[in-house]
Residue frames as qw, qx, qy, qz and C-alpha x, y, z in Angstrom:
[[0.011, 0.142, -0.905, 0.401, -51.12, -42.21, -22.04],
 [0.491, 0.129, 0.481, -0.715, -54.87, -41.75, -21.58],
 [0.807, 0.323, -0.032, -0.494, -55.78, -43.79, -24.71],
 [0.013, 0.486, -0.866, -0.120, -53.09, -46.44, -24.82],
 [0.365, 0.025, 0.905, -0.217, -55.35, -49.22, -23.80],
 [0.513, 0.619, 0.542, -0.244, -58.06, -48.28, -26.32],
 [0.134, -0.530, 0.420, 0.725, -55.82, -46.87, -29.09],
 [0.054, 0.029, -0.781, -0.622, -57.52, -48.79, -31.92],
 [0.138, 0.509, 0.804, -0.276, -61.05, -48.64, -30.55],
 [0.106, 0.620, 0.512, 0.584, -63.75, -46.62, -32.25],
 [0.142, -0.884, -0.214, -0.391, -64.12, -42.97, -31.31],
 [0.695, -0.570, -0.074, 0.432, -61.06, -42.88, -29.17],
 [0.421, 0.680, -0.027, 0.599, -59.19, -39.56, -29.51],
 [0.558, -0.683, -0.226, 0.413, -57.20, -37.22, -27.24],
 [0.368, -0.507, 0.140, 0.767, -55.73, -33.67, -27.58],
 [0.150, 0.118, 0.571, 0.799, -57.49, -32.81, -30.83],
 [0.323, 0.264, 0.251, -0.874, -60.32, -30.40, -31.17],
 [0.668, 0.326, -0.229, -0.629, -61.63, -31.93, -34.38],
 [0.041, 0.290, -0.954, -0.067, -60.62, -35.55, -33.77],
 [0.751, -0.090, -0.241, -0.608, -63.16, -38.20, -34.59],
 [0.539, -0.353, 0.730, -0.228, -61.32, -41.14, -33.20],
 [0.884, 0.367, 0.182, -0.225, -61.76, -43.15, -36.46],
 [0.370, 0.767, -0.508, -0.132, -58.25, -43.14, -37.83],
 [0.041, -0.375, 0.919, -0.118, -56.59, -46.07, -35.96],
 [0.659, 0.183, 0.616, -0.391, -59.97, -47.80, -35.71],
 [0.727, 0.612, -0.074, -0.303, -60.25, -47.73, -39.57],
 [0.215, 0.625, -0.750, -0.020, -56.55, -48.95, -39.84],
 [0.349, -0.188, 0.881, -0.258, -57.41, -51.95, -37.58],
 [0.737, 0.376, 0.392, -0.403, -60.57, -52.80, -39.44],
 [0.581, 0.696, -0.349, -0.238, -58.66, -52.67, -42.78],
 [0.076, 0.530, -0.841, 0.079, -55.72, -54.83, -41.48],
 [0.472, -0.033, 0.821, -0.318, -58.04, -57.35, -39.95],
 [0.774, 0.485, 0.142, -0.381, -60.11, -57.61, -43.14],
 [0.574, 0.635, -0.511, -0.079, -56.88, -58.60, -44.84],
 [0.941, -0.270, -0.202, 0.045, -56.28, -61.21, -42.07],
 [0.491, 0.483, -0.375, 0.621, -53.43, -59.21, -40.66],
 [0.548, -0.641, -0.417, 0.338, -52.51, -57.86, -37.29],
 [0.149, 0.735, -0.087, 0.656, -51.83, -54.30, -36.05],
 [0.672, -0.554, -0.371, 0.322, -50.34, -53.46, -32.65],
 [0.072, 0.900, -0.163, 0.397, -48.88, -50.39, -30.87],
 [0.782, -0.226, -0.322, 0.484, -45.73, -50.43, -28.71],
 [0.059, -0.930, 0.020, -0.363, -44.91, -47.50, -26.51],
 [0.686, -0.076, -0.368, 0.623, -41.54, -46.76, -24.64],
 [0.224, -0.962, -0.148, -0.044, -41.89, -43.98, -22.09],
 [0.612, -0.567, 0.219, 0.505, -38.10, -44.04, -21.43],
 [0.448, 0.013, 0.488, 0.749, -37.36, -43.44, -25.10],
 [0.299, 0.554, 0.185, -0.755, -40.44, -41.32, -25.73],
 [0.192, 0.229, -0.718, -0.629, -41.41, -43.32, -28.76],
 [0.736, 0.240, 0.443, -0.452, -44.53, -45.03, -30.07],
 [0.071, 0.291, -0.814, -0.497, -44.22, -47.72, -32.83],
 [0.791, 0.218, 0.201, -0.535, -47.05, -49.18, -34.77],
 [0.245, -0.236, 0.909, 0.240, -46.44, -52.80, -35.93],
 [0.726, 0.381, 0.025, -0.572, -48.39, -53.96, -38.97],
 [0.280, -0.201, 0.910, 0.232, -48.33, -57.57, -40.34],
 [0.695, 0.423, 0.061, -0.578, -50.24, -58.47, -43.43],
 [0.721, -0.061, 0.668, 0.173, -50.00, -61.92, -45.05],
 [0.006, 0.327, -0.601, -0.729, -48.86, -62.16, -48.63],
 [0.730, 0.264, -0.012, -0.630, -51.62, -62.84, -51.14],
 [0.825, 0.020, 0.563, 0.048, -52.06, -66.41, -52.35],
 [0.148, -0.356, 0.657, 0.648, -49.94, -67.18, -55.44],
 [0.671, 0.460, 0.022, -0.581, -51.87, -67.17, -58.62],
 [0.731, 0.028, 0.649, 0.209, -51.83, -70.41, -60.67],
 [0.051, 0.510, -0.456, -0.727, -50.34, -69.83, -64.08]]
């Protein structure tokens, strides 16, 4: 709960002694470089967290 709003931000981590907070930030940077989107959805009632990733298909190559 403590990092939900900042989940994809640089240096955000919780509950890990050796965490750098770069994992989800790196994922966001990569997806955005590919012109995609990444988002997190959390359900407290179901006790689940889902990461949604959308990346556009590469342009078709001319034959």
